N, C-alpha and C positions, 0 to 999 in steps of 0.2 A: 504494499500499499504506500502511496506517495501523498505527501501533504504539501500545499503550496508555500512557498516563501514570498517575500516582498518583491523578489527579483523575477521577472518573467523568464521562463526557460530554465530555472533552477528550482528543484523540489527537494524536500526532506524525504528520505527513505525510512519507512516505518516497518519494524519487525516486532512480533510479539504474539500474544494470545488474547482472545476475546472469550469471555464466559457469559453464558446466559442461563436463565431459569424461568419456568412458567409457574406462576403462583395461581392455584385455583381460586376462582372468584365467582360465586353464584350470580352476581350482578352482571357479569360480562362474559362474553364467549372467549375462551382461551384459544389462540391461534394454534395451528399445527407447529411441529418442531421445526420444520424447514422455514416457515414464515417467521418464527421467533428468532431463528439464527440470522436470517437476512436483515430483520428489523434492528437487531442488536448491533450488527456490523455497520449498518447504515448510520445509526445514531453515533456510534464510536467515531466514524469518519467525519461526520458533520461537526460534531462538537470539537473534535481534535483540530479540524481545519480552521474553525473560528478562532481557536487559541493562538495558532502559529502563523496566520496569514500575514500579519504585519511585521514578521521578523526577518532579518537579514540571514543569508545562508550560513554565516559564521556563528549563528546563535543556536546551534543544534542542542547544546546542553540545556539552555533555557527553554527551548521548545519541549524537550523531553519532561522537564519539570512541570511545565504548564499542562501538558497532556496528562501526566500522572495525576495532578491535582484535580483535573476535570473528570476523567473517566476511570480512575483507579479504585473506585468504591461502587458497591451496588447501588443502582438507581434505576428507576422505571423508564421505559422508552417513552418517547413523546406520543406515539400513536396508540400503543397498547399498555395501559397501566398494569396489566396482569404479567407483562414480560419485563424482567429486570436484567441488567447486564453490568459487567465491569471489564476492564482491560488492563493488561500490563504490557506497556509498549516501549521500545527502544527507538530513539530518533537519531538519524545521522544523514550523511550524504553518500551517494554512490561515487564510484571512482570518476566517472565523467562529470558529475555535478561538482566534485571537489576541484577539478581543473577549471571549470567555468567559474566557480566561486572565487579561486585564486586570481583569475584574470580580472574579475569584477573588483575585487579588493584593491588590486594594483591600480586600476582606473580611478577608483574612489580616492586613493592616497595621492595620486598624481594630481587629481583635480583639486583636492583640499590643499596640497602644497602650492599649486599655482595661485589659488585664491589667497592663501596666506602671504605669498610673495607680493602679489598685487596690493594687498591691504597694507603691507609694510611699505611698499613703494609710495603709495598715495599719502600715507601718514607721514613719511619722511619728507615728502614734497611739501606737505602742508605745514609741518612743524619747523622745518629748516628753511627751505627756499622761499616759501610765500609768507614767512613771518618777518622777513627783513628785506627792505627794498634794495639795499646794496648787494646783498647775496642774490636776489632775484635778477638784478641786472647782469651779474657775472654769469649766472646760469643761462640767461637768454642769449648773451654774447657767445657763450660756448656752443649753444645749439646752432646759432647762426653760422659760426665757423665750421662746425662738424658737418652740417647738412647742406649748406649753400642754398637753403630754400629762400626764395625771394619774399615768400609770405612772412618769414620771421624778421620783420622789420621792427624798428623802434616805435613806429606808428602802431603796429599791432600789439607790441608790448604795452603801450599806453592804454589801448582800448580793451585788451584782454587780460593782461597779467596785473597791471597796476591796481585795478579796482579790487582784485582778489587780495592782494597784499594789503590794501587799505582796509578792507573788511577784517582781515586777520589782526591788523594793528589797532583796530577800533577799541580793543579792550586794553591797550597799553596805558601806562600812566601818562598824565598831561605833558610832562616834559618830553617824553619819548615821542608823543604824537606831534608836539611842536617841531622837534628836530626833523621828523619825517616830512612834515609839511615844508619846511624850509629847504630840505633836499629836493623835494619835488619842484618847488619854485626855481631853484637854482638850475634844474634841467630845462625848464621852459623858457627862461629868460636868455639862455645862451643864443637863441635864434634872433633876439631883438634887443639891440643896445639901448633903445629908448626905454623899453620896459625895465631893463637892468637899472638905469639910473632912477627911474621912477620908484622902483622898489627900494633902492639905496636911500632915497630921499625920505620915503616913509619910515624906513628902519631908523634913520638919523633922528627924525622928529620924535619917534617913539622912544628911543633911548634917552634923548634929552629930557623928555617928559618924565621918565623913570629915574632921573638924576643920575644917569650913568654916563654923562657926557664927557667927564674928565678922562675916562679910560677907554670904554668900549666904543662910545659914539665917535670919539676923536679918530679912531681907526678908519672911519668911513670918509672923513673930510678930504684926505688926498685924493681918494677916488671921485668924490663929487666935484672937486676942483680940477679934475683932469681935463686938458685941452681937448681930448677926444670926445668929451661928453657932448651929446646932441644939444644944440642951442636952446630948444624949448625946454629940455630937462634942466639946463643950467639956470635958466630964468626962474623956474619954479623953485630950484634949490636956493638961489640967492634971495629970493623973496621970503621964503618960508622959514629959513634957518635963522634962529636968534643971533 
């Protein structure tokens, strides 16, 4: 007798004995011996199948225990209360099913390992690369150099990677967030000198307002007075600075 496992094509092999007995009952008709035997075997199979159907092929020991607990004592059949049965069964796998089960186990282990590797890779990417903007830039640059993919541009980095980093850094402390914001601004103003001087002007006024003009703010003055400064930026700087 074979019982199903949870894997199609692989079954438990069952060997053992089934006992049955007929109990005279004036209220019901007692079936013949052949019917009693067939009914007992049918109930043993049905009840045992229900116990092991969800088990993997490598759970033969558990399957045998479940079957024993279910049919190892006298009980009435579902159809004829006058017929009782019990069974003592051993559960295992045939040689062919052992080979199939080993292949299935290998596939499961390979899939589990691949899933774990992917999980670790994504976690490392999130915890390391996408948690720091400077590391993300180096990672992106390496991808560009390794692949030569034209789509891996800094514009793509700004639209695809930077928002993820920003979301990761959202939970950082205020000082770290400010440093990250200034780093982003430094990247963006490289393409426009006018914006550079505008930002320096705002920083100068802010530092003076915070009474840091004698040390930190003074570092900006040579840049603000640079002859290369755009005229309109110089005008605003000269007008606004105390």
